[in-house]
N, C-alpha and C positions, 0 to 999 in steps of 0.2 A: 655259585655266587662269585661274581667278578671281584678280583683283587688287583690293586694297583700299588705301585711303589711311589712314595712321596719323600724326597730328601728334605731335611730340616736342619737348622743349626740353633744351638742354645743362645738366647739373647742375654747379654751381660748388662744392657741398659734398658730400662723400661720408662714408661711415662709418655705423655702426648708428643713431646718434642722428638723423642727417640723413634716413636712409631711413625711420625711424619717423615723423618729422614729415611726410614726403611721403605716407605711407599714411593719416595722419589727415586729409588734405585730398583724399583720393580719387585719389591718384596712385601709380604703381608705379615703383620704380627699375629701370633697365635699363642694359645695356652693349652698345655696337655694336662689333663686330669686323669685320675685312676685310683682304684682301691689299693691302698698301701703305697701310694706314690704321692710325693709332694707336687703341687702345681708347678709346672715347668714352663717358663716363657720361651717361645720359639720364634723363629722367622722362617717362612717358606716362600718359594718363588711364586709370585702371583700367577704367572702364565701356567705353571705346572698345576697349581691348585685348581684353576678353572678347568683344566683338562680333566682332572680327577672328577670334578663335579658334573662334567658333561658325559660321563659314561652312562650306559644303559641303566645302571643301578641308581643313578642320581645321588641324592644325599645319603642313601643307605649303603653306599659302596664301602667295601672292606679295604682298609688302607694299611699297607706295610710301611710303617714310618721308620726312616733311617735318621737317627738323631746324631749329628756330628758335633763333637766338642773336644778341643785340645788334641786333635789328630786321632781321636777314638770314635767308634761308631756304636751307638746303642740302638737296639731295634725293639719296636713294640707294634702290636696289632691294634689299630685304633679305628674309630668311626667318628664321623662329624657329629658334634653335639649341637652346635649353634653357629650361625653365620651372622655377622653384623655388616650391614650395607650402609652406603652413604645416604644422605637425605633424599636423594632422587631415586634411590634403588637401582642405580646403574652399575655400581662397582662394589666389590667385597673389600671391606677395610679391616676386618678382624675375624678370626676363626677360633672356636673352642673345639678341641679334640678330646675324646675320652678313650682310654685304653680298655680293651675288652679281652676276656679269656675265651679261647675257642672251645673250651669245655664247659662253659656256663651259659645258660640261656639268657637272652635279653628281651626286653619288651620295646616295640617300636611300631611306627605307622608304615603301612604299605599301600601304595596307590591301587585304586579299583579302576579297571579298564573295561569298558563296555565293548562287546564285539557283536557284529551282525546287525541286520536291519529289522527292527520289530515290525511285525505285520500290522499291529495296531496303529503304528505311526503312518504306515502306507494307507490306512483306512481313515486317516484324519485325526488320530489321537495325538496327545501331547506327551512326549517323553520327559520324565522328571527323575533325575538322579539325586537321591537323598544322601548317599554316602560316597565320598570320593576317596576316603582312606579307611582301612581297617587296622585296628590295633591287634597285633599278633605277638606271640612269644615263641622263640626258637633259638637254636644255636646260631652264632654269627655266620657259620658256613652254610646254613640252610635258609638264609633270608631270601624270600622270593622277590624278584624285581617288581612284580605286580600280581594282582589277583584278577584273572579274566572272568567276565560274566557274560554268557551267551544270552542275548535278548531277542534272538530271531523268532522265538515261539510266542512272545508276549502279544496278547491282544488287548483291546481297550478294556480297562478295568483290572488287568492282571498286575501282580506285584511279585518281586523276588525279595525274600528275607535273607538275613545273614545265615540262618540255619540251612538254607538251600544251596549255599555256595560249595564249589569243589575246592578244597584246600589241600595243598601239597602235603605229603607225608612229613612228619617231624615238626609241623607247624600247628600251633594252637591259637585259636581266635579268642581274643579277650573282649571284642565288641559284643554287646548283648545279642543273642541269637534272634530275638524277636524284632530287632530293628529292620526297617525297610531299606533296601539298597537302591531299588529302582522301581518305578511304576509307570503305567501308561494311563493317562487321564483322558476322559471324554472331552471332545472339543467343546469350547464354550459356545452356548447358544446366543445368537444375536438377538438383542432385545429390540422389539418393534415398538417405537414410540407410540403412546396412546394418542388418538386424534384429539386435537384441542377442542375444548367445549366452545360451542358457538355463543357469542355474546348475545344477550337478549336485545330484541329490536328497540331502538330508541323511539319513544313516543314524543312527537314534536309538541312543544309547549305553545299553546295559543295565547297571543297577547291579550291582556285584560283590558276591559274598557276603562276609560278614565274615571267613571263614576264608581266602579268597583274598588279601584285603588283608594278613592277618597273615603269610602266606607270603612276601610281598615284603619 
């Protein structure tokens, strides 16, 4: 499991105005939570936080947080709990971090990655991925970056269930085993429109004689 170092400093001022001033100087407000620990307001470098999030582990990266306060450094192993982005989803404006113990298991989502070219797709079938994440439980140091699923053997009508996946040692899957991960559907048949019914021939109306009209 990849680990990265992230420096942080304790914030003495909180609120919208203080957070705005932090962002103007390239920093992001954050909060550190954890069992037996009071929530701690922090500030982290925006550039460094984005570098941390763009590692191969993504949001599941294990972070060695260095908390600076009054010339002293406190250290904690943390993970990202939640990211808040702006209205346009272009930038991170707040981060929630949670302290973890390397000796206690945690539950989290891990991406599912499909590998190979399904022979059923080559035959015209349609690939449908039902699960893009698995819920797993493991020690923080054993978090897999992703779970690979080989689909090269799948033909039209075939499926792969959670129970059939190869899971790394030390990792327990919490997603129900009967759930379908991926399937190859038969191609949709083109519907041939039914021929339009021919309209009945129009019988021309013969004009009536004047005397017939008077009799009515």
